C-alpha positions in Angstrom: 215.5 192.1 106.4 212.8 194.8 106.2 212.4 196.6 109.5 209.2 198.6 110.1 209.2 201.4 112.6 207.0 199.5 115.0 209.7 196.8 115.3 208.3 194.3 112.9 211.0 192.4 111.0 210.4 190.6 107.7 213.1 188.4 106.2 213.4 188.2 102.4 215.4 186.0 100.1 217.2 188.2 97.6 216.8 185.4 95.0 213.4 186.8 94.2 215.1 189.8 92.6 216.9 187.6 90.2 214.1 185.1 89.4 213.4 184.3 85.7 210.3 185.4 84.0 208.7 181.9 84.4 208.9 182.3 88.2 207.3 185.8 88.4 203.7 186.3 89.6 200.9 187.0 87.1 200.8 190.7 87.7 204.6 191.1 87.1 204.3 189.2 83.9 201.3 191.2 82.8 202.8 194.6 83.3 205.9 193.6 81.4 203.9 192.1 78.5 201.9 195.3 78.3 205.0 197.6 78.2 205.4 199.1 74.7 207.7 201.6 73.0 210.3 203.2 75.1 210.0 202.1 78.8 211.1 203.7 82.1 211.5 201.1 84.8 211.2 203.0 88.1 212.9 201.4 91.1 214.5 198.8 88.8 216.6 197.2 91.5 219.1 194.7 90.0 217.3 194.8 86.7 214.9 191.8 86.7 212.2 193.4 84.6 214.5 195.6 82.5 216.7 192.7 81.6 213.7 190.7 80.3 212.3 193.7 78.5 215.6 194.3 76.8 215.7 190.7 75.7 212.3 191.2 74.2 213.6 194.0 72.0 212.2 196.9 74.2 214.1 200.2 74.5 214.2 200.3 78.3 215.9 202.6 80.9 216.0 201.6 84.6 216.4 204.0 87.4 217.1 203.3 91.1 218.5 205.3 94.0 220.7 202.3 95.2 224.2 202.5 93.7 224.7 198.8 94.4 221.5 197.8 92.6 222.4 200.0 89.6 225.9 198.4 89.4 224.3 194.9 89.3 221.7 196.0 86.7 224.4 197.3 84.5 226.5 194.2 84.9 223.4 192.3 83.6 223.3 194.5 80.5 220.7 196.9 81.6 220.9 200.6 80.7 220.4 202.0 84.3 221.0 205.2 86.1 221.4 206.0 89.8 218.4 208.3 90.2 215.6 208.8 92.7 212.0 209.0 91.5 212.0 212.5 93.0 214.7 213.6 90.5 213.1 212.4 87.3 212.9 215.1 84.7 212.8 215.7 80.9 216.5 215.2 80.6 215.7 211.5 80.4 213.7 212.1 77.3 210.1 210.8 76.7 208.7 207.4 77.4 205.7 205.4 76.1 205.5 203.2 79.2 206.3 203.8 82.9 206.6 200.7 85.1 206.3 200.6 88.8 206.8 196.9 89.3 207.6 194.9 92.4 205.0 196.7 94.4 206.6 200.0 93.5 203.4 201.9 93.7 204.7 202.1 97.2 207.2 204.7 95.9 204.4 207.3 96.0 205.2 207.4 99.7 202.0 209.1 100.9 199.1 211.4 100.1 201.3 214.5 100.0 204.2 213.1 97.9 202.1 210.8 95.7 200.5 213.4 93.4 203.9 215.1 93.0 205.6 211.8 92.1 202.9 210.9 89.6 203.0 214.4 88.0 206.8 214.1 87.7 206.4 210.7 85.9 203.8 212.2 83.7 206.2 214.9 82.6 208.4 212.3 80.9 205.5 210.3 79.4 204.2 211.0 76.0 200.4 211.9 75.6 198.5 208.6 75.6 201.4 206.9 77.4 200.7 204.2 80.0 201.8 203.7 83.6 201.5 200.1 84.9 202.2 199.6 88.6 201.8 196.8 91.2 200.6 197.7 94.6 199.4 196.1 97.8 196.0 196.7 99.4 196.6 197.2 103.1 193.1 196.2 104.1 193.7 192.8 102.6 196.5 192.1 105.1 194.8 190.0 107.8 197.6 189.7 110.4 196.5 191.6 113.6 199.9 193.4 113.6 198.9 195.1 110.4 195.5 196.1 111.8 197.2 197.6 114.8 199.6 199.5 112.6 196.8 200.9 110.5 195.1 202.2 113.6 198.3 203.7 114.8 198.7 205.5 111.5 195.2 207.0 111.7 196.0 208.3 115.2 199.1 210.0 113.8 197.2 211.5 110.9 198.7 209.2 108.3 197.1 207.0 105.7 196.3 203.5 107.1 198.7 201.8 104.7 201.5 204.3 105.0 204.5 202.3 106.1 207.9 203.5 107.4 210.7 201.1 106.7 214.4 200.6 106.5 216.3 197.7 104.9 218.9 195.8 107.1 221.6 193.4 106.3 223.7 192.5 109.3 224.9 195.8 110.9 224.2 197.7 107.7 220.9 199.7 107.4 219.4 202.2 105.0 217.9 205.4 106.2 214.2 205.2 107.1 211.8 205.9 104.2 208.0 205.9 103.6 206.4 203.3 101.4 202.7 203.4 100.6 200.3 200.4 100.6 197.1 202.0 99.2 193.8 200.4 98.1 192.8 200.9 94.5 190.3 203.6 95.6 192.9 205.4 97.6 195.3 205.2 94.7 192.7 206.7 92.3 192.1 209.5 94.8 195.9 210.3 94.9 196.0 210.3 91.1 193.1 212.8 90.8 194.4 216.1 89.5 197.5 214.6 87.9 197.7 213.9 84.2 197.1 210.2 84.8 193.7 208.6 84.5 193.1 205.1 86.0 191.8 202.8 83.3 191.8 199.4 85.0 192.6 197.4 88.1 193.4 193.7 88.2 193.4 192.0 91.6 195.4 188.9 92.6 195.3 188.1 96.3 196.5 191.1 98.3 198.2 192.7 95.3 196.7 194.5 92.3 197.9 195.9 89.0 196.9 199.5 88.2 196.7 200.6 84.5 196.9 204.4 84.0 196.9 206.4 80.7 198.3 209.9 80.4 195.8 212.5 79.2 
């Protein structure tokens, strides 16, 4: 279950994290097809994307801050490290492609953290390297509960789509963390001043794929 700090609970089937390529949405397939050279899969989870990329002959490294997810990814043959996006540095080497799949544009967290995260990822990307990410546009969410949450965020001086979550399973829960739902325009604003330049946006429903190139 995903618990939001206003009390909203969303139940998810973990099977989605193990789904084969044929069951992925078009944006997930697209970013993996575009990945070239050495690939950094940020927030790799149990290795769904990295496993497929490895099977296609890509040199891919997955990182995730969940030790359990990393153990599962490794058991599936993925080269994975227990590492937060905030700890990415040049010790990992350089990459041609950075992936933020599974709506992991949300890992930018907010307007203060976002530019720092993007700059950190740029530090391990080769010049001309690409970043492909999947995000969710908060303004496309029509449920009144989301509209109320956006207004509450504005009253608190936060971005409308800045979510605060924790993950629950029975009596086990993660710490609370920020996860960003940003519109394409908001994402481009966050990226301004970083080495990444937005090249393209592809929209499918409430989600979109962002294609950045490193200057």
